[in-house]
Chimera marker file (.cmm) of the C-alpha trace (Angstrom):
<marker_set name="trace">
<marker id="1" x="10.976" y="-36.663" z="10.768" r="1" g="1" b="0" radius="0.5"/>
<marker id="2" x="7.951" y="-34.444" z="11.483" r="1" g="1" b="0" radius="0.5"/>
<marker id="3" x="9.917" y="-31.363" z="10.431" r="1" g="1" b="0" radius="0.5"/>
<marker id="4" x="10.817" y="-33.009" z="7.127" r="1" g="1" b="0" radius="0.5"/>
<marker id="5" x="7.128" y="-33.828" z="6.521" r="1" g="1" b="0" radius="0.5"/>
<marker id="6" x="6.211" y="-30.225" z="7.306" r="1" g="1" b="0" radius="0.5"/>
<marker id="7" x="8.617" y="-28.876" z="4.669" r="1" g="1" b="0" radius="0.5"/>
<marker id="8" x="7.430" y="-31.356" z="2.057" r="1" g="1" b="0" radius="0.5"/>
<marker id="9" x="3.820" y="-30.283" z="2.685" r="1" g="1" b="0" radius="0.5"/>
<marker id="10" x="4.820" y="-26.624" z="2.583" r="1" g="1" b="0" radius="0.5"/>
<marker id="11" x="6.556" y="-27.074" z="-0.788" r="1" g="1" b="0" radius="0.5"/>
<marker id="12" x="3.545" y="-28.954" z="-2.169" r="1" g="1" b="0" radius="0.5"/>
<marker id="13" x="1.222" y="-26.150" z="-1.047" r="1" g="1" b="0" radius="0.5"/>
<marker id="14" x="3.377" y="-23.512" z="-2.703" r="1" g="1" b="0" radius="0.5"/>
<marker id="15" x="3.596" y="-25.503" z="-5.935" r="1" g="1" b="0" radius="0.5"/>
<marker id="16" x="-0.193" y="-26.015" z="-5.901" r="1" g="1" b="0" radius="0.5"/>
<marker id="17" x="-0.739" y="-22.294" z="-5.435" r="1" g="1" b="0" radius="0.5"/>
<marker id="18" x="1.595" y="-21.465" z="-8.320" r="1" g="1" b="0" radius="0.5"/>
<marker id="19" x="-0.117" y="-23.998" z="-10.555" r="1" g="1" b="0" radius="0.5"/>
<marker id="20" x="-3.584" y="-22.623" z="-9.757" r="1" g="1" b="0" radius="0.5"/>
<marker id="21" x="-2.369" y="-19.057" z="-10.327" r="1" g="1" b="0" radius="0.5"/>
<marker id="22" x="-1.411" y="-20.070" z="-13.890" r="1" g="1" b="0" radius="0.5"/>
<marker id="23" x="-5.068" y="-20.923" z="-14.640" r="1" g="1" b="0" radius="0.5"/>
<marker id="24" x="-6.402" y="-17.481" z="-13.714" r="1" g="1" b="0" radius="0.5"/>
<marker id="25" x="-6.770" y="-15.528" z="-16.962" r="1" g="1" b="0" radius="0.5"/>
<marker id="26" x="-4.754" y="-12.324" z="-17.277" r="1" g="1" b="0" radius="0.5"/>
<marker id="27" x="-6.680" y="-9.087" z="-16.986" r="1" g="1" b="0" radius="0.5"/>
<marker id="28" x="-9.439" y="-10.473" z="-14.767" r="1" g="1" b="0" radius="0.5"/>
<marker id="29" x="-8.084" y="-9.153" z="-11.517" r="1" g="1" b="0" radius="0.5"/>
<marker id="30" x="-10.191" y="-6.575" z="-9.725" r="1" g="1" b="0" radius="0.5"/>
<marker id="31" x="-7.875" y="-4.046" z="-8.160" r="1" g="1" b="0" radius="0.5"/>
<marker id="32" x="-10.462" y="-3.025" z="-5.619" r="1" g="1" b="0" radius="0.5"/>
<marker id="33" x="-12.480" y="-0.574" z="-7.624" r="1" g="1" b="0" radius="0.5"/>
<marker id="34" x="-12.488" y="2.183" z="-10.165" r="1" g="1" b="0" radius="0.5"/>
<marker id="35" x="-9.667" y="4.720" z="-9.989" r="1" g="1" b="0" radius="0.5"/>
<marker id="36" x="-11.836" y="7.819" z="-9.618" r="1" g="1" b="0" radius="0.5"/>
<marker id="37" x="-10.279" y="11.261" z="-10.023" r="1" g="1" b="0" radius="0.5"/>
<marker id="38" x="-11.455" y="14.782" z="-9.164" r="1" g="1" b="0" radius="0.5"/>
<marker id="39" x="-12.497" y="16.806" z="-12.217" r="1" g="1" b="0" radius="0.5"/>
<marker id="40" x="-9.421" y="19.037" z="-12.713" r="1" g="1" b="0" radius="0.5"/>
<marker id="41" x="-6.932" y="16.275" z="-11.993" r="1" g="1" b="0" radius="0.5"/>
<marker id="42" x="-8.769" y="13.825" z="-14.254" r="1" g="1" b="0" radius="0.5"/>
<marker id="43" x="-8.999" y="16.233" z="-17.175" r="1" g="1" b="0" radius="0.5"/>
<marker id="44" x="-5.259" y="16.957" z="-16.961" r="1" g="1" b="0" radius="0.5"/>
<marker id="45" x="-4.480" y="13.238" z="-16.697" r="1" g="1" b="0" radius="0.5"/>
<marker id="46" x="-6.636" y="12.543" z="-19.747" r="1" g="1" b="0" radius="0.5"/>
<marker id="47" x="-4.541" y="14.868" z="-21.890" r="1" g="1" b="0" radius="0.5"/>
<marker id="48" x="-1.286" y="13.636" z="-20.373" r="1" g="1" b="0" radius="0.5"/>
<marker id="49" x="-2.130" y="9.963" z="-20.994" r="1" g="1" b="0" radius="0.5"/>
<marker id="50" x="-4.134" y="10.637" z="-24.193" r="1" g="1" b="0" radius="0.5"/>
<marker id="51" x="-7.169" y="8.742" z="-22.857" r="1" g="1" b="0" radius="0.5"/>
<marker id="52" x="-10.876" y="9.388" z="-23.147" r="1" g="1" b="0" radius="0.5"/>
<marker id="53" x="-12.842" y="10.398" z="-20.035" r="1" g="1" b="0" radius="0.5"/>
<marker id="54" x="-15.768" y="8.754" z="-18.313" r="1" g="1" b="0" radius="0.5"/>
<marker id="55" x="-17.404" y="11.599" z="-16.372" r="1" g="1" b="0" radius="0.5"/>
<marker id="56" x="-19.943" y="10.549" z="-13.741" r="1" g="1" b="0" radius="0.5"/>
<marker id="57" x="-22.260" y="12.909" z="-11.830" r="1" g="1" b="0" radius="0.5"/>
<marker id="58" x="-23.827" y="11.525" z="-8.651" r="1" g="1" b="0" radius="0.5"/>
<marker id="59" x="-25.123" y="12.422" z="-5.181" r="1" g="1" b="0" radius="0.5"/>
<marker id="60" x="-25.329" y="10.596" z="-1.857" r="1" g="1" b="0" radius="0.5"/>
<marker id="61" x="-29.132" y="10.887" z="-1.738" r="1" g="1" b="0" radius="0.5"/>
<marker id="62" x="-29.593" y="9.428" z="-5.236" r="1" g="1" b="0" radius="0.5"/>
<marker id="63" x="-31.000" y="5.880" z="-5.122" r="1" g="1" b="0" radius="0.5"/>
<marker id="64" x="-29.952" y="5.018" z="-8.674" r="1" g="1" b="0" radius="0.5"/>
<marker id="65" x="-26.440" y="6.331" z="-7.979" r="1" g="1" b="0" radius="0.5"/>
<marker id="66" x="-26.241" y="3.878" z="-5.080" r="1" g="1" b="0" radius="0.5"/>
<marker id="67" x="-27.518" y="1.110" z="-7.352" r="1" g="1" b="0" radius="0.5"/>
<marker id="68" x="-24.841" y="1.923" z="-9.948" r="1" g="1" b="0" radius="0.5"/>
<marker id="69" x="-22.165" y="1.898" z="-7.242" r="1" g="1" b="0" radius="0.5"/>
<marker id="70" x="-23.277" y="-1.502" z="-5.934" r="1" g="1" b="0" radius="0.5"/>
<marker id="71" x="-23.976" y="-3.173" z="-9.273" r="1" g="1" b="0" radius="0.5"/>
<marker id="72" x="-22.382" y="-1.471" z="-12.271" r="1" g="1" b="0" radius="0.5"/>
<marker id="73" x="-19.230" y="-0.077" z="-10.681" r="1" g="1" b="0" radius="0.5"/>
<marker id="74" x="-18.649" y="-3.302" z="-8.728" r="1" g="1" b="0" radius="0.5"/>
<marker id="75" x="-18.577" y="-5.397" z="-11.909" r="1" g="1" b="0" radius="0.5"/>
<marker id="76" x="-14.972" y="-6.581" z="-12.531" r="1" g="1" b="0" radius="0.5"/>
<marker id="77" x="-15.320" y="-6.072" z="-16.293" r="1" g="1" b="0" radius="0.5"/>
<marker id="78" x="-16.444" y="-2.470" z="-15.858" r="1" g="1" b="0" radius="0.5"/>
<marker id="79" x="-13.719" y="-1.801" z="-13.279" r="1" g="1" b="0" radius="0.5"/>
<marker id="80" x="-10.977" y="-3.193" z="-15.507" r="1" g="1" b="0" radius="0.5"/>
<marker id="81" x="-12.236" y="-1.501" z="-18.675" r="1" g="1" b="0" radius="0.5"/>
<marker id="82" x="-12.526" y="1.901" z="-17.037" r="1" g="1" b="0" radius="0.5"/>
<marker id="83" x="-9.179" y="1.600" z="-15.249" r="1" g="1" b="0" radius="0.5"/>
<marker id="84" x="-7.340" y="0.534" z="-18.406" r="1" g="1" b="0" radius="0.5"/>
<marker id="85" x="-8.979" y="2.466" z="-21.231" r="1" g="1" b="0" radius="0.5"/>
<marker id="86" x="-10.430" y="5.616" z="-19.630" r="1" g="1" b="0" radius="0.5"/>
<marker id="87" x="-9.774" y="8.277" z="-17.046" r="1" g="1" b="0" radius="0.5"/>
<marker id="88" x="-12.730" y="8.099" z="-14.659" r="1" g="1" b="0" radius="0.5"/>
<marker id="89" x="-13.952" y="11.287" z="-13.030" r="1" g="1" b="0" radius="0.5"/>
<marker id="90" x="-16.595" y="11.302" z="-10.307" r="1" g="1" b="0" radius="0.5"/>
<marker id="91" x="-18.368" y="14.581" z="-9.526" r="1" g="1" b="0" radius="0.5"/>
<marker id="92" x="-20.606" y="15.081" z="-6.487" r="1" g="1" b="0" radius="0.5"/>
<marker id="93" x="-23.584" y="17.046" z="-7.784" r="1" g="1" b="0" radius="0.5"/>
<marker id="94" x="-24.199" y="18.746" z="-4.417" r="1" g="1" b="0" radius="0.5"/>
<marker id="95" x="-20.579" y="19.802" z="-3.868" r="1" g="1" b="0" radius="0.5"/>
<marker id="96" x="-19.933" y="21.023" z="-7.416" r="1" g="1" b="0" radius="0.5"/>
<marker id="97" x="-23.214" y="22.501" z="-8.672" r="1" g="1" b="0" radius="0.5"/>
<marker id="98" x="-21.448" y="24.939" z="-11.008" r="1" g="1" b="0" radius="0.5"/>
<marker id="99" x="-19.719" y="22.080" z="-12.847" r="1" g="1" b="0" radius="0.5"/>
<marker id="100" x="-22.976" y="20.128" z="-13.019" r="1" g="1" b="0" radius="0.5"/>
<marker id="101" x="-24.642" y="23.209" z="-14.480" r="1" g="1" b="0" radius="0.5"/>
<marker id="102" x="-21.875" y="23.614" z="-17.089" r="1" g="1" b="0" radius="0.5"/>
<marker id="103" x="-22.623" y="20.079" z="-18.280" r="1" g="1" b="0" radius="0.5"/>
<marker id="104" x="-26.383" y="20.619" z="-18.169" r="1" g="1" b="0" radius="0.5"/>
<marker id="105" x="-26.989" y="17.877" z="-15.628" r="1" g="1" b="0" radius="0.5"/>
<marker id="106" x="-30.717" y="17.772" z="-14.882" r="1" g="1" b="0" radius="0.5"/>
<marker id="107" x="-31.060" y="14.393" z="-13.193" r="1" g="1" b="0" radius="0.5"/>
<marker id="108" x="-28.913" y="11.815" z="-11.494" r="1" g="1" b="0" radius="0.5"/>
<marker id="109" x="-27.004" y="9.786" z="-12.198" r="1" g="1" b="0" radius="0.5"/>
<marker id="110" x="-25.663" y="11.266" z="-15.422" r="1" g="1" b="0" radius="0.5"/>
<marker id="111" x="-22.678" y="9.940" z="-17.357" r="1" g="1" b="0" radius="0.5"/>
<marker id="112" x="-20.674" y="11.706" z="-20.044" r="1" g="1" b="0" radius="0.5"/>
<marker id="113" x="-18.021" y="10.451" z="-22.404" r="1" g="1" b="0" radius="0.5"/>
<marker id="114" x="-15.311" y="12.918" z="-23.395" r="1" g="1" b="0" radius="0.5"/>
<marker id="115" x="-12.588" y="12.752" z="-26.027" r="1" g="1" b="0" radius="0.5"/>
<marker id="116" x="-8.923" y="13.043" z="-25.090" r="1" g="1" b="0" radius="0.5"/>
<marker id="117" x="-9.202" y="16.729" z="-25.979" r="1" g="1" b="0" radius="0.5"/>
<marker id="118" x="-12.009" y="17.254" z="-23.469" r="1" g="1" b="0" radius="0.5"/>
<marker id="119" x="-14.655" y="17.593" z="-26.193" r="1" g="1" b="0" radius="0.5"/>
<marker id="120" x="-17.985" y="15.958" z="-25.413" r="1" g="1" b="0" radius="0.5"/>
<marker id="121" x="-18.721" y="12.774" z="-27.300" r="1" g="1" b="0" radius="0.5"/>
<marker id="122" x="-22.070" y="12.108" z="-25.668" r="1" g="1" b="0" radius="0.5"/>
<marker id="123" x="-23.917" y="11.476" z="-22.466" r="1" g="1" b="0" radius="0.5"/>
<marker id="124" x="-26.421" y="9.146" z="-20.862" r="1" g="1" b="0" radius="0.5"/>
<marker id="125" x="-28.786" y="10.086" z="-18.072" r="1" g="1" b="0" radius="0.5"/>
<marker id="126" x="-29.975" y="7.532" z="-15.538" r="1" g="1" b="0" radius="0.5"/>
<marker id="127" x="-28.920" y="4.121" z="-14.323" r="1" g="1" b="0" radius="0.5"/>
<marker id="128" x="-26.732" y="2.091" z="-16.705" r="1" g="1" b="0" radius="0.5"/>
<marker id="129" x="-26.311" y="-1.650" z="-16.175" r="1" g="1" b="0" radius="0.5"/>
<marker id="130" x="-22.822" y="-3.169" z="-16.292" r="1" g="1" b="0" radius="0.5"/>
<marker id="131" x="-23.600" y="-4.873" z="-19.612" r="1" g="1" b="0" radius="0.5"/>
<marker id="132" x="-24.864" y="-1.670" z="-21.219" r="1" g="1" b="0" radius="0.5"/>
<marker id="133" x="-22.006" y="0.423" z="-19.858" r="1" g="1" b="0" radius="0.5"/>
<marker id="134" x="-19.401" y="-2.043" z="-21.163" r="1" g="1" b="0" radius="0.5"/>
<marker id="135" x="-20.989" y="-1.931" z="-24.631" r="1" g="1" b="0" radius="0.5"/>
<marker id="136" x="-21.019" y="1.863" z="-24.590" r="1" g="1" b="0" radius="0.5"/>
<marker id="137" x="-17.419" y="2.045" z="-23.340" r="1" g="1" b="0" radius="0.5"/>
<marker id="138" x="-16.266" y="-0.245" z="-26.171" r="1" g="1" b="0" radius="0.5"/>
<marker id="139" x="-18.200" y="1.853" z="-28.682" r="1" g="1" b="0" radius="0.5"/>
<marker id="140" x="-16.542" y="5.051" z="-27.427" r="1" g="1" b="0" radius="0.5"/>
<marker id="141" x="-13.047" y="3.650" z="-26.869" r="1" g="1" b="0" radius="0.5"/>
<marker id="142" x="-12.815" y="2.132" z="-30.367" r="1" g="1" b="0" radius="0.5"/>
<marker id="143" x="-13.894" y="5.452" z="-31.954" r="1" g="1" b="0" radius="0.5"/>
<marker id="144" x="-16.862" y="3.646" z="-33.526" r="1" g="1" b="0" radius="0.5"/>
<marker id="145" x="-19.020" y="6.631" z="-32.561" r="1" g="1" b="0" radius="0.5"/>
<marker id="146" x="-17.330" y="8.529" z="-35.402" r="1" g="1" b="0" radius="0.5"/>
<marker id="147" x="-18.671" y="6.221" z="-38.104" r="1" g="1" b="0" radius="0.5"/>
<marker id="148" x="-21.836" y="4.548" z="-36.780" r="1" g="1" b="0" radius="0.5"/>
<marker id="149" x="-24.605" y="4.700" z="-34.245" r="1" g="1" b="0" radius="0.5"/>
<marker id="150" x="-24.481" y="2.696" z="-31.027" r="1" g="1" b="0" radius="0.5"/>
<marker id="151" x="-27.377" y="0.606" z="-32.329" r="1" g="1" b="0" radius="0.5"/>
<marker id="152" x="-25.417" y="-0.338" z="-35.467" r="1" g="1" b="0" radius="0.5"/>
<marker id="153" x="-22.302" y="-1.039" z="-33.395" r="1" g="1" b="0" radius="0.5"/>
<marker id="154" x="-24.246" y="-3.407" z="-31.154" r="1" g="1" b="0" radius="0.5"/>
<marker id="155" x="-25.737" y="-5.253" z="-34.169" r="1" g="1" b="0" radius="0.5"/>
<marker id="156" x="-22.271" y="-5.833" z="-35.606" r="1" g="1" b="0" radius="0.5"/>
<marker id="157" x="-20.971" y="-7.358" z="-32.369" r="1" g="1" b="0" radius="0.5"/>
<link id1="1" id2="2" r="1" g="1" b="0" radius="0.2"/>
<link id1="2" id2="3" r="1" g="1" b="0" radius="0.2"/>
<link id1="3" id2="4" r="1" g="1" b="0" radius="0.2"/>
<link id1="4" id2="5" r="1" g="1" b="0" radius="0.2"/>
<link id1="5" id2="6" r="1" g="1" b="0" radius="0.2"/>
<link id1="6" id2="7" r="1" g="1" b="0" radius="0.2"/>
<link id1="7" id2="8" r="1" g="1" b="0" radius="0.2"/>
<link id1="8" id2="9" r="1" g="1" b="0" radius="0.2"/>
<link id1="9" id2="10" r="1" g="1" b="0" radius="0.2"/>
<link id1="10" id2="11" r="1" g="1" b="0" radius="0.2"/>
<link id1="11" id2="12" r="1" g="1" b="0" radius="0.2"/>
<link id1="12" id2="13" r="1" g="1" b="0" radius="0.2"/>
<link id1="13" id2="14" r="1" g="1" b="0" radius="0.2"/>
<link id1="14" id2="15" r="1" g="1" b="0" radius="0.2"/>
<link id1="15" id2="16" r="1" g="1" b="0" radius="0.2"/>
<link id1="16" id2="17" r="1" g="1" b="0" radius="0.2"/>
<link id1="17" id2="18" r="1" g="1" b="0" radius="0.2"/>
<link id1="18" id2="19" r="1" g="1" b="0" radius="0.2"/>
<link id1="19" id2="20" r="1" g="1" b="0" radius="0.2"/>
<link id1="20" id2="21" r="1" g="1" b="0" radius="0.2"/>
<link id1="21" id2="22" r="1" g="1" b="0" radius="0.2"/>
<link id1="22" id2="23" r="1" g="1" b="0" radius="0.2"/>
<link id1="23" id2="24" r="1" g="1" b="0" radius="0.2"/>
<link id1="24" id2="25" r="1" g="1" b="0" radius="0.2"/>
<link id1="25" id2="26" r="1" g="1" b="0" radius="0.2"/>
<link id1="26" id2="27" r="1" g="1" b="0" radius="0.2"/>
<link id1="27" id2="28" r="1" g="1" b="0" radius="0.2"/>
<link id1="28" id2="29" r="1" g="1" b="0" radius="0.2"/>
<link id1="29" id2="30" r="1" g="1" b="0" radius="0.2"/>
<link id1="30" id2="31" r="1" g="1" b="0" radius="0.2"/>
<link id1="31" id2="32" r="1" g="1" b="0" radius="0.2"/>
<link id1="32" id2="33" r="1" g="1" b="0" radius="0.2"/>
<link id1="33" id2="34" r="1" g="1" b="0" radius="0.2"/>
<link id1="34" id2="35" r="1" g="1" b="0" radius="0.2"/>
<link id1="35" id2="36" r="1" g="1" b="0" radius="0.2"/>
<link id1="36" id2="37" r="1" g="1" b="0" radius="0.2"/>
<link id1="37" id2="38" r="1" g="1" b="0" radius="0.2"/>
<link id1="38" id2="39" r="1" g="1" b="0" radius="0.2"/>
<link id1="39" id2="40" r="1" g="1" b="0" radius="0.2"/>
<link id1="40" id2="41" r="1" g="1" b="0" radius="0.2"/>
<link id1="41" id2="42" r="1" g="1" b="0" radius="0.2"/>
<link id1="42" id2="43" r="1" g="1" b="0" radius="0.2"/>
<link id1="43" id2="44" r="1" g="1" b="0" radius="0.2"/>
<link id1="44" id2="45" r="1" g="1" b="0" radius="0.2"/>
<link id1="45" id2="46" r="1" g="1" b="0" radius="0.2"/>
<link id1="46" id2="47" r="1" g="1" b="0" radius="0.2"/>
<link id1="47" id2="48" r="1" g="1" b="0" radius="0.2"/>
<link id1="48" id2="49" r="1" g="1" b="0" radius="0.2"/>
<link id1="49" id2="50" r="1" g="1" b="0" radius="0.2"/>
<link id1="50" id2="51" r="1" g="1" b="0" radius="0.2"/>
<link id1="51" id2="52" r="1" g="1" b="0" radius="0.2"/>
<link id1="52" id2="53" r="1" g="1" b="0" radius="0.2"/>
<link id1="53" id2="54" r="1" g="1" b="0" radius="0.2"/>
<link id1="54" id2="55" r="1" g="1" b="0" radius="0.2"/>
<link id1="55" id2="56" r="1" g="1" b="0" radius="0.2"/>
<link id1="56" id2="57" r="1" g="1" b="0" radius="0.2"/>
<link id1="57" id2="58" r="1" g="1" b="0" radius="0.2"/>
<link id1="58" id2="59" r="1" g="1" b="0" radius="0.2"/>
<link id1="59" id2="60" r="1" g="1" b="0" radius="0.2"/>
<link id1="60" id2="61" r="1" g="1" b="0" radius="0.2"/>
<link id1="61" id2="62" r="1" g="1" b="0" radius="0.2"/>
<link id1="62" id2="63" r="1" g="1" b="0" radius="0.2"/>
<link id1="63" id2="64" r="1" g="1" b="0" radius="0.2"/>
<link id1="64" id2="65" r="1" g="1" b="0" radius="0.2"/>
<link id1="65" id2="66" r="1" g="1" b="0" radius="0.2"/>
<link id1="66" id2="67" r="1" g="1" b="0" radius="0.2"/>
<link id1="67" id2="68" r="1" g="1" b="0" radius="0.2"/>
<link id1="68" id2="69" r="1" g="1" b="0" radius="0.2"/>
<link id1="69" id2="70" r="1" g="1" b="0" radius="0.2"/>
<link id1="70" id2="71" r="1" g="1" b="0" radius="0.2"/>
<link id1="71" id2="72" r="1" g="1" b="0" radius="0.2"/>
<link id1="72" id2="73" r="1" g="1" b="0" radius="0.2"/>
<link id1="73" id2="74" r="1" g="1" b="0" radius="0.2"/>
<link id1="74" id2="75" r="1" g="1" b="0" radius="0.2"/>
<link id1="75" id2="76" r="1" g="1" b="0" radius="0.2"/>
<link id1="76" id2="77" r="1" g="1" b="0" radius="0.2"/>
<link id1="77" id2="78" r="1" g="1" b="0" radius="0.2"/>
<link id1="78" id2="79" r="1" g="1" b="0" radius="0.2"/>
<link id1="79" id2="80" r="1" g="1" b="0" radius="0.2"/>
<link id1="80" id2="81" r="1" g="1" b="0" radius="0.2"/>
<link id1="81" id2="82" r="1" g="1" b="0" radius="0.2"/>
<link id1="82" id2="83" r="1" g="1" b="0" radius="0.2"/>
<link id1="83" id2="84" r="1" g="1" b="0" radius="0.2"/>
<link id1="84" id2="85" r="1" g="1" b="0" radius="0.2"/>
<link id1="85" id2="86" r="1" g="1" b="0" radius="0.2"/>
<link id1="86" id2="87" r="1" g="1" b="0" radius="0.2"/>
<link id1="87" id2="88" r="1" g="1" b="0" radius="0.2"/>
<link id1="88" id2="89" r="1" g="1" b="0" radius="0.2"/>
<link id1="89" id2="90" r="1" g="1" b="0" radius="0.2"/>
<link id1="90" id2="91" r="1" g="1" b="0" radius="0.2"/>
<link id1="91" id2="92" r="1" g="1" b="0" radius="0.2"/>
<link id1="92" id2="93" r="1" g="1" b="0" radius="0.2"/>
<link id1="93" id2="94" r="1" g="1" b="0" radius="0.2"/>
<link id1="94" id2="95" r="1" g="1" b="0" radius="0.2"/>
<link id1="95" id2="96" r="1" g="1" b="0" radius="0.2"/>
<link id1="96" id2="97" r="1" g="1" b="0" radius="0.2"/>
<link id1="97" id2="98" r="1" g="1" b="0" radius="0.2"/>
<link id1="98" id2="99" r="1" g="1" b="0" radius="0.2"/>
<link id1="99" id2="100" r="1" g="1" b="0" radius="0.2"/>
<link id1="100" id2="101" r="1" g="1" b="0" radius="0.2"/>
<link id1="101" id2="102" r="1" g="1" b="0" radius="0.2"/>
<link id1="102" id2="103" r="1" g="1" b="0" radius="0.2"/>
<link id1="103" id2="104" r="1" g="1" b="0" radius="0.2"/>
<link id1="104" id2="105" r="1" g="1" b="0" radius="0.2"/>
<link id1="105" id2="106" r="1" g="1" b="0" radius="0.2"/>
<link id1="106" id2="107" r="1" g="1" b="0" radius="0.2"/>
<link id1="107" id2="108" r="1" g="1" b="0" radius="0.2"/>
<link id1="108" id2="109" r="1" g="1" b="0" radius="0.2"/>
<link id1="109" id2="110" r="1" g="1" b="0" radius="0.2"/>
<link id1="110" id2="111" r="1" g="1" b="0" radius="0.2"/>
<link id1="111" id2="112" r="1" g="1" b="0" radius="0.2"/>
<link id1="112" id2="113" r="1" g="1" b="0" radius="0.2"/>
<link id1="113" id2="114" r="1" g="1" b="0" radius="0.2"/>
<link id1="114" id2="115" r="1" g="1" b="0" radius="0.2"/>
<link id1="115" id2="116" r="1" g="1" b="0" radius="0.2"/>
<link id1="116" id2="117" r="1" g="1" b="0" radius="0.2"/>
<link id1="117" id2="118" r="1" g="1" b="0" radius="0.2"/>
<link id1="118" id2="119" r="1" g="1" b="0" radius="0.2"/>
<link id1="119" id2="120" r="1" g="1" b="0" radius="0.2"/>
<link id1="120" id2="121" r="1" g="1" b="0" radius="0.2"/>
<link id1="121" id2="122" r="1" g="1" b="0" radius="0.2"/>
<link id1="122" id2="123" r="1" g="1" b="0" radius="0.2"/>
<link id1="123" id2="124" r="1" g="1" b="0" radius="0.2"/>
<link id1="124" id2="125" r="1" g="1" b="0" radius="0.2"/>
<link id1="125" id2="126" r="1" g="1" b="0" radius="0.2"/>
<link id1="126" id2="127" r="1" g="1" b="0" radius="0.2"/>
<link id1="127" id2="128" r="1" g="1" b="0" radius="0.2"/>
<link id1="128" id2="129" r="1" g="1" b="0" radius="0.2"/>
<link id1="129" id2="130" r="1" g="1" b="0" radius="0.2"/>
<link id1="130" id2="131" r="1" g="1" b="0" radius="0.2"/>
<link id1="131" id2="132" r="1" g="1" b="0" radius="0.2"/>
<link id1="132" id2="133" r="1" g="1" b="0" radius="0.2"/>
<link id1="133" id2="134" r="1" g="1" b="0" radius="0.2"/>
<link id1="134" id2="135" r="1" g="1" b="0" radius="0.2"/>
<link id1="135" id2="136" r="1" g="1" b="0" radius="0.2"/>
<link id1="136" id2="137" r="1" g="1" b="0" radius="0.2"/>
<link id1="137" id2="138" r="1" g="1" b="0" radius="0.2"/>
<link id1="138" id2="139" r="1" g="1" b="0" radius="0.2"/>
<link id1="139" id2="140" r="1" g="1" b="0" radius="0.2"/>
<link id1="140" id2="141" r="1" g="1" b="0" radius="0.2"/>
<link id1="141" id2="142" r="1" g="1" b="0" radius="0.2"/>
<link id1="142" id2="143" r="1" g="1" b="0" radius="0.2"/>
<link id1="143" id2="144" r="1" g="1" b="0" radius="0.2"/>
<link id1="144" id2="145" r="1" g="1" b="0" radius="0.2"/>
<link id1="145" id2="146" r="1" g="1" b="0" radius="0.2"/>
<link id1="146" id2="147" r="1" g="1" b="0" radius="0.2"/>
<link id1="147" id2="148" r="1" g="1" b="0" radius="0.2"/>
<link id1="148" id2="149" r="1" g="1" b="0" radius="0.2"/>
<link id1="149" id2="150" r="1" g="1" b="0" radius="0.2"/>
<link id1="150" id2="151" r="1" g="1" b="0" radius="0.2"/>
<link id1="151" id2="152" r="1" g="1" b="0" radius="0.2"/>
<link id1="152" id2="153" r="1" g="1" b="0" radius="0.2"/>
<link id1="153" id2="154" r="1" g="1" b="0" radius="0.2"/>
<link id1="154" id2="155" r="1" g="1" b="0" radius="0.2"/>
<link id1="155" id2="156" r="1" g="1" b="0" radius="0.2"/>
<link id1="156" id2="157" r="1" g="1" b="0" radius="0.2"/>
</marker_set>
């Protein structure tokens, strides 16, 4: 009798779990973080998958880089948007100074947005909040940068 009760409870638990899983909206799962790529691999992947690039320069000693890692890059919306719509490249300023110099990086953190072709769309120096980064990513990903300023894009939304 106790074994029968156990199986009934087990089935009820499984059904409850399945029912709750139905309520979780699609696309809200956080896969554990941003899929960062090294520069060369990311640039090749961008062309292969025909996706724009989010290029991020950082350093271990940079306080605002740490803040972006803990706040901005931990935000589930940012993680999902970058993982789905962009190829994310993370470059250590101290380990790749030549690359940082090629991009004219003068302070950290610095973020660039590149077209699928590798052409520069634009860049932003300094800390970017999750809200501001999401707005900028939408602006870039929708190609709105070709027809309007970010300020106009944000007014229209």
